[in-house]
N, C-alpha and C positions, 0 to 999 in steps of 0.2 A: 467335249472340250478339245480344242485344237492345240496340238503340241507346237510349241514355239521353236523356230529354227535356231540352231546353235552352231556357231563357228568355233572350230578348235582353237585353243589358246596358241599364241605365237611363241610363248616361252619354250625354249628348247631344253631337252633333258640331257644330262651328261652321258656321253657315249659309253664311258667305262662302266657306269652304273647299270645301263641297259644290258651291256655284255655280261656283267656278273649276274644280273637277274635272269637272263636267258639261260646261262649255264646252270643255275640253280633249278630253273624250271625243267630243263631237259633231264638233269640227273634225277630229280625227284619224281618225274612223271614217266620215265622211260619204260618201267616195267608195265605200266598200264597201256602205254602206246603199243608195245610189242606183245600184248596179252594174247591175241589170236594165235601167234606162233608158239607162245609159251604153252598154251592149252593143247595145241596140236602136238607139241613135243612131249607133254606129260602123257597124253593118250598113247603115243607110240612108244615112249621110253620107259614109262612105269606101268604100262598096260592098264590104265584107268579108263573107266567109262566117261561119257561126256559129263554126266552130273557130278561124278567124283572129281574130275579135273577142274570143273567149275568151282566146286567147293574148296579145293586146295588153293586155287588162285584167289578166291574170295578172302581167305584167311590173311594173306599178305595185304590185300587192299583194305581190309577192315583195320588192321594194325596201322597201316599208313594213314588212314583217315583219323583214327583215334589219336595218333601222335600229332597230327596237324591241328586238331581241334583243341587238344590240351595245351599246346604251345602258343596258340593264337592270342590268348589274353595276356601273356607275359612277353610277347615280342616287343611291345613298346618299351620294355625295361631291360632288355638284354642285347648283346652285340649280334648283329646280323651275320657278320663274317665268322665269328667263333662258332655260332650255332650251326651254320652251314658246313664248316670244316669238320666239326665233330660228327655231324650227320653223315658226311661222305666217308669218313673213316669207318664208322660202324657198318654202313652199307657195303663197302668193299670187302670187309672181313667176313661178314655173314654171307654175302652174296657169292663170294668165291668158294666158301665152304659148301654151299648148297649145290654147286656144280658136281661135286663128287658124292652127293647123297644117293643112296640106292633104294631107299624106302620112302613112301609118301609121308609118314609121320615125321621123320627127321627132316625131310625136305620142307614140309610145311612149317616146322619150328624155326629152321634157319631163315626161310624167306620172311617169316613174321618178324624175326629180329632185324633183318634188312629193312623191313617196312618202317621200323621206328626211325631210322636215319632218313629214309626217303620222305617220310611225312614232315619231318622238321625242315628239310631242305625245300620241299614244295611250298610249305607255308611261308617261308622267308621270301621266296621268289615273288609271291603275290603281294605280301604286305609291304615289301620295300618299294614296289611300283606304286601302290596306292598312297603311300606316305611321302615319297620323294619325287614323284614325277608329276609334271604339270597336266598331262593328259593321259590318265591311266588306260582309257579305252584304246587309244592308239598303240600304246606299248603292249597291251594284251594282244592286239592285232599282230604286232611283231612276233610275239610268242608263237602264234598260229602259223605265221609265215615260215618260221624256223622249223616247226614241227612238220609242216607240209613238205618243205624242200629236203630236210634231213631224212625224213622217213622214206623218201624215194630210194636212197642207197641202203638204208637200214633194212627195209622190207626185202629188197632184192638179195642182199647178203644173208639176212636172217632166214629167208626161205630156203636158201641153199644149205645153210648150216643146220637148220632144223631137219631137213630131209636127210642129211648125212649123219647127224649126231643127236637127233631128238632134242630133249630139253637142254642137254649139256651145250649144244651148239649155240642156241639162242641166248642162254644165260652167260656164256663166255663172251658173246658180242656185247651184251649189256654191260658187263664188267669192264670191258676194254674201253667202251665209250665213256663210262663214268670216270675211269682213271685219266683219260685224255682231257676231259673237261674240268677236272677238279682244280687245276691251277687258276682257272678263270674266276673261281670263287673269291680270290683275293681282291677282286675289283669291288666286291660288296663293301659297304661302309662298316667301320668298326662300331659305330654308335648304334643305339636302338632306333626303331622306326618312329618313335614318338618325338618328332622334331618340331612340332608346332602345337600350340595350345588350341583346342577346339573352341569355336565361338558358338553363338546362338544358332547359326545356320546348321552347324554340324550336329548340335543337339537335336534340332528338328529332324534332320535327315537320319540321324542315328537311332531312330525309334526301334525298340526291340521287336515290336510286332512286324515292322517292315523287314528287319534283319532276318527274323525267323522265316518269314514268307519267302525272302530271297533265297535263303539256304534251302528251303523246301523245294523251290522251283529248280534249283541247280541239281539237287539230289535226284529228283524225279526224272529230269531231262537226261542227265548223264546215265542214270540207271537203265533207261530204255535204250539209249545209244549203246551202252556197254553190253546189254543183253543180246543185241544182235551182232555188235562188232566182235565181241569175244568168241562168238560162234560162227563167224564168217567163214572159217575153214570148213567146219561140218556142213554149213549151208552151201558152200562152193562144191564140196564133194557130192552133196545131194543133187546139185545141178550138173554133175558130170566132170568136175575138175579134180585134179589131185593136189597134194599139199604144195608142190613146187609151183603149179599153175596158180594156186590161190596166192602164194607169195608174190608172183608177178602181178596179179590183179591188185593186191594191196599196194604194190609199188606204183602202179598206174594211178590208183586212187589218190595216193599221197601227192603225186605230181599234179593231178587235177585239183587237189585241195588248195594248191597255191592260188587258184582263182578265187576261192572263197575267202581265204585269209587276206589276199590283196584287196578284195572288194571291201571287207570290213575295215581295213586300214585306210583306204581312200575315202569311203563314205563316212566312216567314223560316226559321230553324232550330229553331223551337219543338219540332218532333217529329223533329228530325234531318234528314239529307239523303237517306237510303236510299229512303224512300217517294217523295218528289218526283222523284228521279232515275229510279227505275224507271218511274214514271208517264209522264214526258215521253219516255222512250225508246220505250215502246209506242205512245204517241200519234203521235210523230214518224214511226215506221215506217209506220203506217197512212196518214198524210197523204202520204208519199212514194209509196206504192203507187198511190194514187188519182191523184195528179198525173201520174205517169209512164205509167199504163196506161189511164186513161179519156180518151175523146174528147168526153165530154159537157160542155158549158160550165157547167152548174149544178154538176156534180160537181167540176169544176176550181175554181170559185169557193169551194165549201165547203171543199175540201182546202187551198186557198191560205190562206183565212182561218184555218183550223185550224192550219196550219203557223206562221203568225205568232204565234198565241196560245202555242203550244208553245215556239217559239224565245225569245220574250220572257220566258217563265216559266223556261226552262232555264238561261240564261247566268249569272244571279246565283249559282246553286248551283255551277256549274263554276268560275267565278272565285273563289267562296268557298272551294273546296277549295285553290286556289293561295294565297289570302290566309292560310289557316290554317297554312301551312308555315313562314313566318318573319315577324317583326315589321317589319324595314326595308322589306319589299315587293319584294324582288328577284324572288321567284317570281311575284308578282302582275304585275310589269312584264313578265317573261318570258311570262306567260300571255297578255298582250296580243300579243306576237309570235307565240305559238302560234295565237291567234285569226286573226291576219292571214295566217299561213302557210296555215291552212286555207282562208281566203278566196282566197288566191293560187292554191292548188292546185285549188280547186273548179271554176272555169270550164274550166281545161285538162283536168282529169280528165273532166268532163262532155262536153267536145267529143270527147275520145278514145274514151270509152265509147260514146257515142251514135253516133259515126262507125263504130265496129266492130260494134255489136249493137243499135243503136236505143235507144229510151227504156225498153224492157223490161229491157235489161241494166243501165241506170242504176238502175232500181228495185231489182233484185237486189243490186247492189253497195251501194246506200244502206242497205238493211235489214241486210245482212251486217256492214257496218262499225258500224252502230248497236249491234248485239249486242256487238261487241268493246268499244265505248265503255262500255256498261253494265257489262261485266265489270271493266274497269279502274277505273271510278268506284267500284264496290262494294268492290273491294280497298283502294283508297286511303282511302275513308271508314271502313272497318273498322279500318285501322291508326291513323287519326287518333282514333277514339273510344277506342282503347286507351291513348292518351296522357292522363294525368290532367288534367282541367280543360278547359273549352271555350276556343276561341280568342277571347279578348276582352281588349283592352288594359285595360279597366276592372278585369277580374278579375286581371290581372297587376300592377296597381298603377299604371296610367298612364291619364291622361284623354285625351279626343279631340284635344287639342292637343299631345300628347307630353310633358305635364308630370306629374310624380309626384303621385299622390293621397295625401294624408296618411292615416295609419292612423286607423281609427275605433274608439272604445271600444264594445265590445258590452255 
């Protein structure tokens, strides 16, 4: 079946809404974004092994994911702004306390508490875009542009702080960024995400089977990404780089990731999702093979940069599949939980796999899972294209603020 061409809707989304959603996205996902430096800081500061550091990091990610998936079904009935503000208060209190922790059990407990707030904020960022924006794929592309551009400075500063102060340095940076962005959460709407009644098309698209398959694809893809990403510092040291040099490499990768995020924003779903999804699965597999199997520092740098480009390009399309399933954004919020579940599982899986069979085993597992992700995404995309009409609030008669669009005389 040939996928039909889709032009993005012309309806514009409110800038303030997008700014608030981006702030929520960054606050909720910052700990996962900076996880390579957090793990490196735990290894140096608390004298943990790679597997122990991965386990400690996974605790926060699991709590993050659990919070997001618990709150997803009730987001259509509660205030987006109040939820995000309560989450940021909890995150700042627990996160600040964890900076002064001197043992890994207390550290893990405090970071788990911070994960409750982060998960709620992250779910809000995705659900509000799915329910209030005319073109969710494009706004998710904006998310990746912000991640790519902002991470350039964050990784550079974070690498220096981690080298100097271990985990306290990187967690202090995360707390400072969270505090700076918190006021932007007031741009989020006071009202719940459920601003439009779902019609027959939403019922068809919101199949539970398709929803579960979409979440599974996101969990698997992010898990293998996180498995290698969170261990990029040990992989870099294996290739002959120190922690500070790995921080610089991550900075360069984030800068290059702008190309991937920009491409996803420009191409959007103009030619459908099948071609871009197939492309990033192939490119991702190649990058994982080089990162895990090569000991050459140049090859490591090239593969790391390539993996950033691919990752920033890929996520808008996977989140877009979830946003296409229902208008109130329940599946999109659950997709945030799936993303976080993948990030939670990644470090633990990487530690277990590398402990049992080394980085060659990690490469084999990563490529195999990517093939499964491709198969799931292709099936979901095929089913969505069989449902008449593209997923667009404008096309369904709603504007970017959830208001009904008057009929036009042709």
